[in-house]
C-alpha positions as CSV (number, residue, x, y, z in Angstrom):
1,M,-53.6,156.7,-33.9
2,N,-53.8,152.9,-33.8
3,E,-51.6,150.9,-36.1
4,V,-51.8,147.2,-37.0
5,T,-50.0,144.7,-39.3
6,I,-52.2,142.6,-41.5
7,S,-50.5,139.4,-42.6
8,G,-51.9,136.8,-44.9
9,K,-52.7,135.9,-48.5
10,V,-54.3,138.3,-50.9
11,K,-57.9,137.1,-51.6
12,F,-59.3,139.9,-53.7
13,V,-57.9,143.0,-55.4
14,D,-60.5,145.6,-56.5
15,E,-60.1,148.1,-59.2
16,V,-59.1,151.7,-58.2
17,R,-62.4,153.5,-57.7
18,E,-63.1,157.3,-57.7
19,F,-65.7,158.9,-55.4
20,G,-67.3,162.4,-55.4
21,S,-66.6,165.4,-57.5
22,N,-63.2,166.1,-55.9
23,G,-61.6,163.0,-57.5
24,F,-61.0,161.0,-54.3
25,R,-59.6,157.6,-55.2
26,K,-59.6,154.4,-53.2
27,H,-58.2,150.9,-53.8
28,Q,-59.3,148.0,-51.7
29,V,-57.4,144.8,-51.2
30,V,-58.8,141.9,-49.1
31,V,-56.3,139.8,-47.2
32,E,-57.2,136.3,-45.8
33,T,-55.8,136.1,-42.3
34,G,-57.6,132.9,-41.2
35,D,-56.0,129.8,-39.8
36,G,-57.3,127.5,-42.5
37,R,-60.2,126.4,-40.3
38,W,-61.9,129.7,-40.1
39,D,-62.0,132.5,-42.7
40,N,-61.0,135.9,-41.6
41,P,-60.9,138.2,-44.6
42,I,-59.7,141.8,-43.8
43,P,-60.4,144.6,-46.3
44,V,-57.6,147.1,-46.4
45,E,-58.0,150.5,-48.2
46,F,-55.3,152.4,-50.0
47,T,-55.9,156.0,-50.8
48,K,-54.0,158.9,-52.5
49,D,-50.3,158.2,-53.0
50,N,-50.6,154.9,-51.2
51,I,-52.6,153.4,-54.1
52,E,-49.3,153.0,-55.9
53,L,-48.3,150.4,-53.2
54,S,-51.3,148.2,-53.8
55,K,-51.7,148.4,-57.6
56,E,-49.2,145.5,-58.2
57,L,-50.7,143.1,-55.7
58,K,-52.3,139.9,-57.1
59,V,-54.6,137.3,-55.7
60,G,-52.4,134.7,-53.9
61,D,-49.6,137.0,-52.9
62,Q,-48.4,136.5,-49.3
63,V,-48.2,140.0,-47.7
64,Q,-47.7,142.0,-44.6
65,I,-49.5,145.4,-44.7
66,Q,-48.7,148.1,-42.2
67,S,-52.0,149.9,-41.6
68,R,-53.7,152.5,-39.5
69,I,-57.2,151.9,-38.0
70,N,-59.6,154.8,-38.4
71,G,-63.0,155.1,-36.8
72,R,-65.6,157.7,-37.6
73,E,-69.1,158.6,-36.5
74,W,-71.9,159.3,-39.1
75,Q,-75.3,160.6,-38.5
76,G,-78.1,160.1,-41.1
77,K,-80.8,162.6,-42.0
78,D,-83.2,160.5,-39.8
79,G,-81.0,161.0,-36.8
80,T,-79.6,157.5,-36.7
81,T,-76.0,157.4,-35.6
82,K,-73.6,154.7,-37.0
83,W,-70.0,154.1,-36.4
84,F,-67.6,152.8,-39.1
85,T,-64.0,151.4,-38.9
86,S,-61.6,151.4,-41.8
87,I,-58.1,150.0,-42.2
88,S,-55.8,152.2,-44.3
89,G,-52.6,150.6,-45.6
90,Y,-49.4,152.6,-45.9
91,K,-46.7,150.0,-46.3
92,V,-46.7,146.7,-48.1
93,T,-44.1,143.9,-47.8
94,K,-44.5,140.8,-50.0
95,E,-43.3,137.5,-48.4
96,N,-40.0,136.3,-49.9
97,S,-39.4,139.9,-51.2
98,E,-36.7,142.2,-50.0
99,Q,-38.5,145.2,-51.5
100,D,-40.6,147.2,-49.1
101,T,-42.7,150.0,-50.3
102,E,-43.7,152.9,-48.2
103,T,-45.0,156.5,-48.7
104,S,-45.6,159.4,-46.5
105,S,-46.7,158.8,-42.9
106,S,-49.5,161.3,-43.2
107,F,-52.9,160.0,-42.6
108,D,-55.7,161.3,-44.8
109,T,-59.3,160.3,-44.3
110,Y,-62.3,160.6,-46.5
111,D,-65.8,160.3,-45.3
112,E,-67.5,158.3,-48.0
113,Y,-70.7,158.5,-46.0
114,A,-70.8,162.3,-46.1
115,E,-74.2,163.6,-47.3
116,D,-72.8,166.2,-49.6
117,L,-71.5,163.7,-52.2
118,E,-73.0,164.0,-55.6
119,E,-73.2,160.3,-56.1
120,D,-74.0,157.2,-54.1
121,V,-70.7,155.5,-53.0
122,F,-72.2,152.1,-52.0
């Protein structure tokens, strides 16, 4: 598994969203990692127990987020193959904060592009 640290200022905090009939939940936080001259917003997903780590984040917070990079292949009904990459956060450290938050090191994925979902996830 590939791991990365995303460092920067929180630009956007979405609401916790639920997908499919099995109650899968996801929380997205966008971190601006640019150098001031060029924007570089990175969306980081928090799922399952890791959602608790991201719920208190606010726009403007300086953070470091330990994450895993996950890639997956998806094939549509028309035979078209696409590849997707997601960044899944598992540890959050706020700048000027001595409090680290971390949960299990297990890595659970969810294919939001699966064709057997009852609802559209886009």
